[in-house]
C-alpha positions in Angstrom: 85.3 126.1 124.7 81.9 126.9 126.3 78.4 126.7 124.9 78.8 129.9 122.9 81.9 128.6 121.2 80.2 125.3 120.4 77.2 127.1 119.0 79.4 129.3 116.8 81.1 126.2 115.4 77.7 124.7 114.6 76.8 127.9 112.7 79.9 127.6 110.6 79.1 123.9 109.9 75.5 124.8 109.0 76.9 127.2 106.4 79.1 124.6 105.0 82.4 125.8 106.6 84.8 123.9 108.8 87.8 125.5 110.5 91.2 124.1 109.4 92.8 121.7 111.9 95.7 124.2 112.0 93.5 127.1 113.1 94.9 128.2 116.4 92.2 130.6 117.8 88.8 129.8 119.2 86.0 129.7 116.7 84.3 132.7 118.4 87.3 135.0 118.0 86.1 138.3 116.7 88.1 138.2 113.5 86.7 134.7 112.7 83.1 135.8 113.4 83.5 138.9 111.2 85.1 136.8 108.4 82.1 134.4 108.7 79.7 137.3 108.3 81.7 138.4 105.2 81.4 134.8 103.8 77.6 134.8 104.4 77.3 138.2 102.7 79.3 137.1 99.7 77.3 133.9 99.4 74.1 135.9 99.5 75.3 138.1 96.7 76.5 135.2 94.6 73.3 133.3 95.0 71.2 136.3 94.2 73.2 137.0 91.1 72.7 133.4 90.0 68.9 133.9 90.4 68.7 131.6 93.4 66.7 133.9 95.6 65.5 131.2 98.0 69.1 130.3 98.9 70.1 133.9 99.0 67.3 134.6 101.4 68.6 131.7 103.6 72.0 133.3 103.7 70.4 136.6 104.8 68.6 134.7 107.5 71.8 133.1 108.7 73.5 136.6 108.8 70.6 137.9 110.8 70.6 135.0 113.3 74.4 135.0 113.7 74.6 138.7 114.1 71.8 138.8 116.7 73.1 135.8 118.7 76.9 136.0 118.4 78.0 139.5 117.5 75.5 142.0 118.8 75.4 140.8 122.4 79.0 141.3 123.2 80.9 143.4 120.6 79.7 146.7 122.1 81.1 145.8 125.5 84.3 144.5 123.9 84.8 147.8 122.0 84.1 149.8 125.2 86.7 147.8 127.0 89.3 148.5 124.3 88.4 152.2 124.4 88.8 152.4 128.2 92.0 150.3 128.4 94.2 151.9 125.7 95.8 155.2 125.1 96.4 154.4 121.5 94.4 156.7 119.1 94.5 153.9 116.5 92.9 151.3 118.8 90.4 153.8 120.2 89.3 154.7 116.7 89.2 151.1 115.7 87.0 150.2 118.7 84.7 153.1 117.9 84.5 152.1 114.2 83.7 148.5 115.3 80.8 149.7 117.5 79.4 151.9 114.7 79.7 149.1 112.1 77.9 146.6 114.3 75.2 149.1 115.0 74.8 149.8 111.3 74.6 146.0 110.6 72.0 145.7 113.4 69.9 148.4 111.8 70.3 147.0 108.3 69.5 143.4 109.2 66.5 144.6 111.2 65.1 146.5 108.2 65.7 143.5 105.9 63.3 141.4 107.9 
């Protein structure tokens, strides 16, 4: 539970989310961070469809900030580590897909500024 973990928890709270008391992993687990990004994307879409463009823009800004500060800096190294440490074609492909997905999100969120 270092500074990064606490910062991730603050980001969740700022978006109106709180982890369940029964949640067993750390808040900065990759699956939790990806699910949070999905939540932000879904909220952006919902708000835009409702015509609340200002709130939708805020969700996009939260996506951009969270991705830049909490996903982009370490996921590439994480995926590289998986690719180096496994002989499983499934996990190698999953790690490669993860890197490509994060890169595409980086590009998308940079263009959306």
